[in-house]
C-alpha positions as a Python dict, from the first residue, in 0.01 Angstrom:
ca = {
    (1, 'M'): (0, 0, 0),
    (2, 'V'): (-110, 398, -19),
    (3, 'R'): (41, 596, 272),
    (4, 'S'): (-144, 824, 468),
    (5, 'K'): (-5, 1180, 707),
    (6, 'V'): (-58, 1164, 1052),
    (7, 'G'): (-283, 1446, 1149),
    (8, 'K'): (-151, 1703, 1104),
    (9, 'S'): (206, 1652, 1074),
    (10, 'Q'): (440, 1541, 792),
    (11, 'V'): (474, 1244, 845),
    (12, 'E'): (322, 948, 667),
    (13, 'T'): (280, 618, 708),
    (14, 'A'): (146, 297, 509),
    (15, 'P'): (-150, 99, 698),
    (16, 'L'): (16, -150, 764),
    (17, 'G'): (281, -118, 1122),
    (18, 'L'): (305, -340, 1466),
    (19, 'G'): (307, -375, 1803),
    (20, 'T'): (618, -418, 2003),
    (21, 'N'): (484, -491, 2330),
    (22, 'K'): (637, -832, 2295),
    (23, 'V'): (960, -727, 2213),
    (24, 'G'): (1172, -682, 2508),
    (25, 'G'): (825, -622, 2673),
    (26, 'H'): (950, -926, 2975),
    (27, 'N'): (701, -701, 3246),
    (28, 'L'): (406, -785, 3075),
    (29, 'F'): (468, -1107, 2917),
    (30, 'P'): (608, -1448, 3084),
    (31, 'N'): (904, -1666, 2903),
    (32, 'L'): (976, -1396, 2605),
    (33, 'S'): (1313, -1405, 2395),
    (34, 'E'): (1507, -1111, 2305),
    (35, 'S'): (1630, -1283, 1966),
    (36, 'D'): (1251, -1352, 1882),
    (37, 'G'): (1219, -959, 1893),
    (38, 'L'): (1531, -888, 1724),
    (39, 'E'): (1386, -1113, 1445),
    (40, 'T'): (1022, -1010, 1437),
    (41, 'V'): (1160, -663, 1407),
    (42, 'R'): (1371, -752, 1138),
    (43, 'A'): (1111, -915, 954),
    (44, 'A'): (904, -655, 973),
    (45, 'L'): (1084, -427, 881),
    (46, 'E'): (1227, -681, 578),
    (47, 'S'): (850, -749, 516),
    (48, 'G'): (773, -431, 388),
    (49, 'I'): (619, -293, 748),
    (50, 'Q'): (758, 79, 815),
    (51, 'L'): (596, 121, 1130),
    (52, 'L'): (693, 17, 1479),
    (53, 'D'): (486, 84, 1749),
    (54, 'T'): (696, 84, 2110),
    (55, 'A'): (689, 256, 2457),
    (56, 'F'): (902, 240, 2759),
    (57, 'M'): (680, 30, 2991),
    (58, 'Y'): (730, -200, 2741),
    (59, 'G'): (1016, -406, 2900),
    (60, 'K'): (1093, -27, 3062),
    (61, 'G'): (1323, 45, 2776),
    (62, 'R'): (1399, -297, 2693),
    (63, 'S'): (1168, -323, 2346),
    (64, 'E'): (1245, 74, 2262),
    (65, 'E'): (1673, -95, 2265),
    (66, 'L'): (1628, -404, 2100),
    (67, 'I'): (1411, -165, 1855),
    (68, 'G'): (1748, 55, 1820),
    (69, 'E'): (1925, -249, 1777),
    (70, 'V'): (1746, -347, 1443),
    (71, 'I'): (1650, -37, 1282),
    (72, 'A'): (2094, 84, 1293),
    (73, 'D'): (2074, -153, 1022),
    (74, 'F'): (1817, 3, 807),
    (75, 'P'): (1822, 359, 653),
    (76, 'R'): (1623, 582, 913),
    (77, 'D'): (1409, 716, 674),
    (78, 'Q'): (1292, 416, 601),
    (79, 'V'): (1131, 385, 953),
    (80, 'I'): (813, 497, 1119),
    (81, 'I'): (870, 495, 1525),
    (82, 'A'): (607, 556, 1691),
    (83, 'D'): (736, 603, 2097),
    (84, 'K'): (457, 648, 2379),
    (85, 'A'): (578, 732, 2833),
    (86, 'A'): (382, 861, 3096),
    (87, 'H'): (507, 570, 3357),
    (88, 'D'): (706, 723, 3619),
    (89, 'F'): (902, 532, 3814),
    (90, 'S'): (1188, 732, 3991),
    (91, 'S'): (997, 725, 4340),
    (92, 'G'): (1035, 398, 4418),
    (93, 'E'): (664, 338, 4286),
    (94, 'M'): (492, 356, 3955),
    (95, 'V'): (307, 692, 3913),
    (96, 'L'): (182, 832, 3553),
    (97, 'N'): (305, 1178, 3487),
    (98, 'N'): (272, 1429, 3229),
    (99, 'E'): (421, 1681, 3347),
    (100, 'P'): (661, 1858, 3029),
    (101, 'Q'): (1037, 1800, 3237),
    (102, 'F'): (915, 1416, 3248),
    (103, 'L'): (822, 1403, 2876),
    (104, 'K'): (1120, 1626, 2776),
    (105, 'K'): (1328, 1394, 2970),
    (106, 'S'): (1170, 1109, 2869),
    (107, 'V'): (1227, 1148, 2502),
    (108, 'D'): (1556, 1247, 2601),
    (109, 'D'): (1646, 894, 2715),
    (110, 'A'): (1421, 725, 2445),
    (111, 'L'): (1668, 887, 2205),
    (112, 'K'): (1939, 730, 2312),
    (113, 'R'): (1762, 311, 2337),
    (114, 'L'): (1650, 373, 2044),
    (115, 'K'): (1993, 522, 1921),
    (116, 'T'): (1861, 807, 1669),
    (117, 'D'): (1812, 1167, 1679),
    (118, 'Y'): (1448, 1185, 1617),
    (119, 'I'): (1070, 997, 1730),
    (120, 'D'): (848, 1015, 1418),
    (121, 'I'): (563, 959, 1603),
    (122, 'F'): (543, 1041, 2031),
    (123, 'Y'): (270, 981, 2248),
    (124, 'I'): (175, 1051, 2598),
    (125, 'H'): (76, 699, 2703),
    (126, 'F'): (-155, 764, 2990),
    (127, 'P'): (-312, 1037, 3091),
    (128, 'D'): (-192, 1155, 3455),
    (129, 'E'): (-456, 1324, 3710),
    (130, 'K'): (-231, 1675, 3756),
    (131, 'T'): (-98, 1792, 3467),
    (132, 'P'): (-289, 2058, 3206),
    (133, 'K'): (-338, 1865, 2892),
    (134, 'S'): (-285, 2151, 2687),
    (135, 'E'): (-2, 2182, 2878),
    (136, 'A'): (188, 1838, 2865),
    (137, 'V'): (117, 1825, 2458),
    (138, 'G'): (277, 2209, 2462),
    (139, 'A'): (582, 2016, 2629),
    (140, 'L'): (622, 1755, 2284),
    (141, 'Q'): (485, 2083, 2022),
    (142, 'E'): (817, 2248, 2170),
    (143, 'L'): (1016, 1933, 2164),
    (144, 'R'): (882, 1888, 1787),
    (145, 'E'): (1002, 2268, 1733),
    (146, 'A'): (1342, 2132, 1857),
    (147, 'G'): (1276, 1901, 1564),
    (148, 'K'): (1305, 1610, 1863),
    (149, 'I'): (1009, 1407, 1722),
    (150, 'R'): (751, 1477, 1406),
    (151, 'A'): (409, 1393, 1539),
    (152, 'I'): (250, 1452, 1883),
    (153, 'G'): (23, 1175, 1975),
    (154, 'I'): (-206, 1048, 2306),
    (155, 'S'): (-322, 759, 2438),
    (156, 'N'): (-559, 614, 2650),
    (157, 'F'): (-711, 1008, 2693),
    (158, 'T'): (-1074, 1059, 2706),
    (159, 'L'): (-1285, 1253, 2456),
    (160, 'E'): (-1275, 1541, 2740),
    (161, 'Q'): (-904, 1452, 2823),
    (162, 'V'): (-853, 1448, 2372),
    (163, 'K'): (-1011, 1833, 2392),
    (164, 'E'): (-860, 1976, 2610),
    (165, 'A'): (-497, 1843, 2515),
    (166, 'N'): (-576, 1982, 2112),
    (167, 'Q'): (-657, 2354, 2275),
    (168, 'N'): (-379, 2500, 2066),
    (169, 'G'): (-447, 2252, 1722),
    (170, 'F'): (-119, 2064, 1822),
    (171, 'V'): (-286, 1690, 1827),
    (172, 'D'): (-177, 1467, 1533),
    (173, 'V'): (-351, 1123, 1633),
    (174, 'V'): (-448, 948, 1893),
    (175, 'E'): (-394, 535, 2029),
    (176, 'N'): (-713, 424, 2201),
    (177, 'Y'): (-881, 46, 2298),
    (178, 'Y'): (-1039, -36, 1948),
    (179, 'S'): (-1157, -319, 1788),
    (180, 'L'): (-1414, -542, 1588),
    (181, 'I'): (-1578, -621, 1967),
    (182, 'H'): (-1510, -299, 2150),
    (183, 'R'): (-1665, -40, 1953),
    (184, 'D'): (-1714, 239, 2202),
    (185, 'E'): (-1523, 560, 2054),
    (186, 'E'): (-1711, 508, 1676),
    (187, 'E'): (-2035, 726, 1912),
    (188, 'K'): (-1833, 1047, 2009),
    (189, 'L'): (-1445, 1035, 1971),
    (190, 'I'): (-1393, 948, 1634),
    (191, 'P'): (-1678, 1195, 1457),
    (192, 'Y'): (-1398, 1427, 1684),
    (193, 'L'): (-1096, 1269, 1563),
    (194, 'K'): (-1233, 1354, 1212),
    (195, 'D'): (-1327, 1737, 1229),
    (196, 'A'): (-1036, 1803, 1437),
    (197, 'H'): (-799, 1619, 1175),
    (198, 'I'): (-670, 1388, 1363),
    (199, 'S'): (-570, 1025, 1270),
    (200, 'F'): (-658, 775, 1515),
    (201, 'V'): (-450, 472, 1585),
    (202, 'P'): (-682, 94, 1747),
    (203, 'Y'): (-456, -110, 1943),
    (204, 'F'): (-562, -466, 2100),
    (205, 'P'): (-698, -528, 1697),
    (206, 'L'): (-727, -914, 1741),
    (207, 'E'): (-855, -851, 2142),
    (208, 'S'): (-568, -1119, 2193),
    (209, 'G'): (-640, -1335, 2004),
    (210, 'L'): (-987, -1362, 1991),
    (211, 'L'): (-1039, -1225, 1623),
    (212, 'T'): (-730, -1480, 1473),
    (213, 'G'): (-987, -1781, 1430),
    (214, 'K'): (-768, -1965, 1627),
    (215, 'Y'): (-1062, -2026, 1866),
    (216, 'T'): (-1411, -2187, 1856),
    (217, 'K'): (-1696, -2184, 2098),
    (218, 'D'): (-1591, -2497, 2245),
    (219, 'S'): (-1247, -2357, 2341),
    (220, 'T'): (-1181, -2382, 2650),
    (221, 'F'): (-858, -2322, 2903),
    (222, 'A'): (-698, -2472, 3210),
    (223, 'E'): (-821, -2375, 3548),
    (224, 'N'): (-442, -2177, 3569),
    (225, 'D'): (-426, -2008, 3287),
    (226, 'R'): (-554, -1617, 3305),
    (227, 'R'): (-815, -1650, 3028),
    (228, 'S'): (-1021, -1861, 3201),
    (229, 'K'): (-1104, -1587, 3445),
    (230, 'S'): (-1159, -1311, 3164),
    (231, 'E'): (-1485, -1256, 3099),
    (232, 'K'): (-1423, -1193, 2752),
    (233, 'F'): (-1244, -1565, 2725),
    (234, 'T'): (-1619, -1730, 2923),
    (235, 'G'): (-1954, -1736, 2954),
    (236, 'K'): (-2186, -1565, 2647),
    (237, 'S'): (-1934, -1327, 2540),
    (238, 'F'): (-1703, -1539, 2451),
    (239, 'Q'): (-1994, -1756, 2242),
    (240, 'N'): (-2064, -1397, 2130),
    (241, 'T'): (-1773, -1299, 2004),
    (242, 'M'): (-1685, -1691, 1811),
    (243, 'A'): (-2035, -1706, 1686),
    (244, 'A'): (-1952, -1326, 1451),
    (245, 'V'): (-1576, -1526, 1420),
    (246, 'D'): (-1760, -1872, 1265),
    (247, 'T'): (-1919, -1592, 995),
    (248, 'L'): (-1579, -1472, 883),
    (249, 'R'): (-1479, -1829, 783),
    (250, 'P'): (-1668, -1849, 470),
    (251, 'I'): (-1510, -1545, 327),
    (252, 'A'): (-1175, -1625, 434),
    (253, 'R'): (-1221, -1953, 249),
    (254, 'Q'): (-1351, -1725, -32),
    (255, 'H'): (-968, -1566, -37),
    (256, 'N'): (-847, -1821, 28),
    (257, 'V'): (-643, -1714, 351),
    (258, 'D'): (-669, -1761, 753),
    (259, 'V'): (-960, -1497, 965),
    (260, 'L'): (-691, -1317, 1052),
    (261, 'Q'): (-572, -1157, 774),
    (262, 'I'): (-947, -1135, 684),
    (263, 'V'): (-988, -913, 1106),
    (264, 'L'): (-665, -682, 919),
    (265, 'A'): (-756, -613, 598),
    (266, 'W'): (-1109, -533, 779),
    (267, 'Y'): (-944, -246, 966),
    (268, 'L'): (-740, -195, 689),
    (269, 'A'): (-1037, -56, 503),
    (270, 'N'): (-1168, 148, 745),
    (271, 'P'): (-1170, 485, 671),
    (272, 'D'): (-1163, 619, 1001),
    (273, 'L'): (-844, 432, 1100),
    (274, 'T'): (-486, 584, 979),
    (275, 'A'): (-309, 217, 1056),
    (276, 'V'): (-281, -29, 1264),
    (277, 'I'): (-54, -257, 1505),
    (278, 'P'): (-72, -618, 1513),
    (279, 'G'): (224, -795, 1753),
    (280, 'A'): (398, -1029, 1668),
    (281, 'R'): (587, -1302, 1914),
    (282, 'N'): (837, -1432, 1690),
    (283, 'A'): (939, -1357, 1281),
    (284, 'G'): (720, -1634, 1177),
    (285, 'Q'): (384, -1495, 1232),
    (286, 'I'): (481, -1196, 1054),
    (287, 'P'): (396, -1340, 678),
    (288, 'G'): (54, -1354, 811),
    (289, 'I'): (1, -1016, 894),
    (290, 'V'): (148, -882, 579),
    (291, 'Q'): (-92, -1115, 404),
    (292, 'S'): (-320, -936, 573),
    (293, 'A'): (-267, -599, 322),
    (294, 'E'): (-346, -793, 6),
    (295, 'V'): (-708, -890, 99),
    (296, 'K'): (-945, -614, -57),
    (297, 'L'): (-1224, -726, 77),
    (298, 'S'): (-1534, -618, -134),
    (299, 'K'): (-1722, -343, 16),
    (300, 'D'): (-2066, -652, 95),
    (301, 'E'): (-1843, -806, 252),
    (302, 'Y'): (-1682, -507, 507),
    (303, 'D'): (-2036, -431, 582),
    (304, 'L'): (-2125, -802, 620),
    (305, 'I'): (-1882, -774, 884),
    (306, 'N'): (-1930, -507, 990),
    (307, 'R'): (-2344, -602, 1058),
    (308, 'N'): (-2232, -934, 1242),
    (309, 'F'): (-1939, -728, 1444),
    (310, 'L'): (-2181, -506, 1592),
    (311, 'S'): (-2394, -715, 1803),
    (312, 'V'): (-2117, -854, 1993),
}
């Protein structure tokens, strides 16, 4: 896979990575197996995936610890670690914190859990309400100058917050919610990022399984299933998404792959995206993710997929 620079930094990454919120993210997902998490990360790295996207909030540091166990067995320069912090539990309650002192401590703590001496990309996970964004990013710039991080990221920031954070041109990458059925960032944020030479990495690319092809218009969910209460998985929204997903099935058959690979191939072909980070719960899901890098959509196929999902 062709590697791309992350913003203006010296970090380069292939476009296919792994989101690791299901690796140790016990506070986010029920019934997670840590052995599955370890095997998933190992399988990803052995399959050629290098970018691992984690966060303190994935298990309050447990995801970082599990990743640290695995990467110890691989050459450090062959792994790109993206990490995030902003959730502060020091008061006994969770608050968002972007204060320089907090961010610096968060990086130091993450380095210990990851058992490494640098983090390739470090994101402010969410903006807080009080810290000037350029001041928060300035703290990360000091960490970069100290060699503790190599690229500066921000996540879940609005366009105005991104502009404020990038006052001094230090921001390299933004990670925000974006998918085939959630295209809001295309209107204003992505054009700004392109002009500012800032990379863009979307999260939730598979929309909790909605875009994998495993559901149909006739799919229903039990009353005690959280999806039965979700607008995305019920009513007109669900029907519209499934109609668009159905248009992917002939393309998948043409390429002799599943819908999952076609969706990921669309992201990989999207010139506005630097990387895509689908998640996996177990190692058995890794080959399907990796296979998407082998799918080469024609321009007509890419444009058709784009049009079919714009109205969802």
